[in-house]
C-alpha positions, 0 to 999 in steps of 0.5 A: 499499500501507499500513504496519502496525506489528509488534513484532519481537525487541522492536522495533516494525517497519512491515510494509507491508500489500500489493495482493497481500495484500487479493487472498488475502483478497478470494479474487480476482486481484491484478489485480483489486484494481488495477482496484477501486481505478481509476476507469473499470476494468472489474470487477464490484460484487461483486469490487468490494466484496469488496475494499474489504472486505478493503482496509478489513479490512487497513487497506489504501490505494492506493500513488498516489505509487508509482502515479503514478510508472509514469505518470511523474506523482507528484501533488506541486506545489511552492509556491516562497514568500517571506514566508509569514507576511504576511496576503496570502501565507498566504491566498493559500496557503490558497486554492492548497492547498484548491484543489489538495486537491479536484483531488488533487493534493499541495503541498510548500512551499519556504520562501525567504525565507533567502538562503543555500543553503538554498532550493536544496536544499530545491527540489532535494529537492522536484525528487528527489520528482519534482513534476510542477509548481512554483508561485511565489507571489511576485517575490521568489526569484531568477529562477534557481529559475524555470529550475532549475524549467524545465530539470527537466521541470516545469509552471510557474505564477508569480504576480506576476512578469515572467519572460519566457521562454517555458513557464510560466503568469504570472498578473499583476494590472493594478497600473498600473489600480489605481494610476490609480484610486487618482490619481483618488480623491486629486484627487476628494478635493482632495489634491493633494501625493501620495506613494507609501509602498513598500518595498525588495523591488522586486519586480515587483508593487510596482514597478507600482504604483509607476510606474502611481501615479507616471504617472496623477499626471503625467497630472493634472499633480501630482508624486510623492514616493517613499520607500521602506524596507525589508521590505514589512511594518507597520514600514516603514510607521512608518518611511516615514511618520517620513520623509514626515511630517517633509517641510517639504511634507508629503503630504496623501495616500499610496498605500502598496504593501501594506497592512501598509505602510499600517497601520504608516503610519496608525498613526504618522501618527495617534499620532507625528504627531495627524493625523486620516485622512481629514480631514488624509491620505488613504490607500490600501493594497493586498490587501485584507487582514482587518486592512484593515477593521477599524475601527482603520483602515477602510483603502481598499484593493484586494482581491487576487482570491485564489480566482481566482489559485488558480482560473487556476494549478490549472486551467492544470496540470490541463491535458491534456499535448497541450493548446496552453495549455501552451506558457505563457500570460498571465493578467492580474486585476482587482482590485477597490476596496473602498471604506471612510474612510480616503480623503475623499468615498470 
């Protein structure tokens, strides 16, 4: 049903347009109205047109929430996300919401940046709205959130997380493989003093890139200096650059866990230490945010396959409840390397 505003006693009040009113206007039964709005239902074309015309005249819209709840589903998908403002996260949110809208789902956002009880309260509210599923977009929210979603009977998609429990679909990137390619690029550029720039977030994807880079460097007989600082953003990159570039033995190549870290590091290297990139310092990032392609950075980086991530998540959520795929499984996607000018010989 839809609502219209009426004035009663000088006060505006909502008055819902019911399917019964549509039936009366069209001169058909209440069940005919329901069938007219149900894809594949048995109803003559003449009756359907009468119902649609009456609905348009009255401003009626089908109450999909009420209809869905009768089938024990609401069409609501909860997106649980931290660091909403970062370019990569906003790109993933944009792709997910577009894909969900295409299949007729409604997205509800829960921001988990705060560490107080507001996150739990927001998620409990989403559950009270009978959200059918949740998608956790990063490794930062506590694992208790995952358990709460599963206990509420939701389907669950985990992106870039390592929660090892039955049921959810887990979507991750091959971070170890990507890190190995960075080491190869640095070695081919003649770099011998390697460093890894990370934050202190400690998410599975960030730590996998760090571990993969160290392991690949070791295979080449090279050591890696690791620096971690603060939140995974631009300012953390500047601080890490100051720590790395004031060492007695300065690195000649840095793999940054994200592009935002890389941008902060590159600006500090150029403007505070007067280093030339890539002549004196090679840099690689991860995410391929829009800023990475700007001429001021021209950053070699790995492109997050956000369209593929969203497609995998939404397709799985649309599987029939009887599908074997809903028992949960893991998907590992490939991140393409975008070669630009921050590595010699790239």
